[in-house]
C-alpha positions in Angstrom: -6.7 -5.4 -29.0 -9.2 -8.2 -29.0 -9.5 -10.2 -25.7 -11.5 -13.4 -25.9 -14.4 -13.5 -23.5 -13.0 -16.7 -21.9 -10.1 -14.6 -20.6 -12.4 -12.0 -19.2 -14.4 -14.7 -17.3 -11.2 -16.0 -15.6 -10.8 -13.1 -13.2 -10.9 -9.4 -13.0 -13.5 -9.1 -10.2 -12.5 -6.8 -7.3 -12.3 -8.5 -3.8 -11.8 -6.8 -0.5 -9.1 -7.7 2.0 -7.9 -6.3 5.3 -4.4 -5.1 4.9 -2.0 -5.2 7.8 -0.1 -1.9 8.5 3.0 -2.9 10.3 6.3 -1.4 11.4 9.8 -2.6 12.3 9.4 -1.2 15.8 6.3 -0.4 17.9 3.2 -1.2 15.8 1.0 1.6 14.4 -2.8 1.4 15.1 -5.5 2.7 12.8 -8.0 3.3 15.7 -10.5 5.8 14.3 -8.9 6.1 10.8 -9.7 3.8 7.9 -7.6 1.1 6.2 -9.2 -0.5 3.1 -7.8 -3.0 0.7 -9.0 -4.3 -2.7 -7.4 -6.7 -5.2 -8.1 -8.6 -8.4 -6.5 -11.7 -9.6 -6.3 -12.8 -13.3 -4.4 -16.1 -13.5 -1.2 -15.5 -11.6 -1.3 -11.7 -11.8 -2.5 -9.7 -8.8 -3.4 -6.0 -8.8 -3.8 -4.6 -5.2 -4.9 -1.2 -3.9 -4.7 0.1 -0.4 -6.2 3.3 1.1 -5.2 4.6 4.6 -6.8 7.7 6.1 -5.3 8.8 9.4 -7.8 9.5 12.2 -7.5 11.8 15.2 -6.7 8.8 17.5 -4.4 6.9 15.0 -1.1 6.0 16.5 2.1 5.8 14.4 4.4 3.5 16.2 8.1 3.5 15.5 10.4 2.2 12.7 9.8 1.7 9.0 6.3 0.9 7.7 5.1 -1.9 5.4 1.7 -3.0 4.1 0.6 -6.6 3.7 -0.3 -8.1 0.3 -3.6 -9.9 -0.2 -2.0 -13.0 -1.8 1.5 -14.3 -1.4 4.1 -13.0 -4.0 6.1 -15.4 -6.1 9.5 -15.0 -4.4 11.3 -16.4 -7.5 10.8 -13.2 -9.5 12.7 -10.7 -7.2 10.6 -8.0 -5.7 7.6 -6.2 -7.0 6.9 -2.5 -6.6 4.0 -0.1 -7.3 3.1 3.6 -7.3 1.4 5.5 -4.5 0.9 8.9 -3.0 1.2 10.2 0.6 -1.0 13.3 1.1 -0.1 15.7 3.8 -3.5 17.4 4.4 -1.9 20.4 6.1 -0.5 22.2 4.0 -2.0 20.0 1.2 1.1 18.5 -0.3 1.3 15.3 -2.2 4.4 13.1 -2.1 5.2 10.2 -4.5 5.8 6.9 -2.7 6.4 3.3 -3.8 4.9 0.1 -2.4 7.5 -2.6 -2.5 6.3 -6.0 -1.3 8.5 -5.7 1.9 8.5 -1.9 2.5 6.9 1.4 1.7 9.5 3.8 0.2 9.4 7.6 -0.2 11.0 9.7 -2.9 12.4 11.9 -0.2 16.1 12.7 -0.8 17.7 10.2 -0.2 15.1 7.6 -0.8 13.9 6.4 2.6 11.3 4.0 4.0 8.0 5.5 5.3 7.9 6.0 9.0 6.2 8.3 11.5 8.2 11.3 10.2 8.9 10.3 6.5 8.0 11.8 4.1 6.3 14.1 6.7 5.0 13.9 10.2 1.7 12.0 9.9 -1.4 13.6 11.4 -5.2 13.4 11.3 -6.6 13.7 7.8 -3.4 12.6 6.0 -3.8 9.8 3.4 -1.8 7.0 1.9 -2.9 5.6 -1.5 -1.1 2.6 -2.9 -1.2 0.2 -5.9 0.9 -2.8 -6.7 0.9 -5.4 -9.5 2.8 -8.6 -9.0 3.0 -12.3 -9.8 1.7 -14.9 -7.3 2.7 -18.5 -7.0 
């Protein structure tokens, strides 16, 4: 498919942002872990990626987790969702998760929101990798 160079010049560069990892209860804290965010905007389309690596002093809070978006979502289109993985470093198991604009969901049975014990009990070395594509206003 041919894409005119004018379309390429209207966006597509990756920008960094600082995501907020929040909870419906006591707030988690990254402390010595890492939380990185990147996004690109092409017109009204946003593609965002978040990477969280748990450190030895990371605290997990209570309640259900969510991750902030870099740019406000267009609320007239319903909700957006994107794929992700949660990696339990010990025993080395990968879980499929979904980043919904308002929550992080696990494919655990039944589907549940991510929390200190879903989809596993989080510990040092565990990782969360998320991607979402959505429309902005």
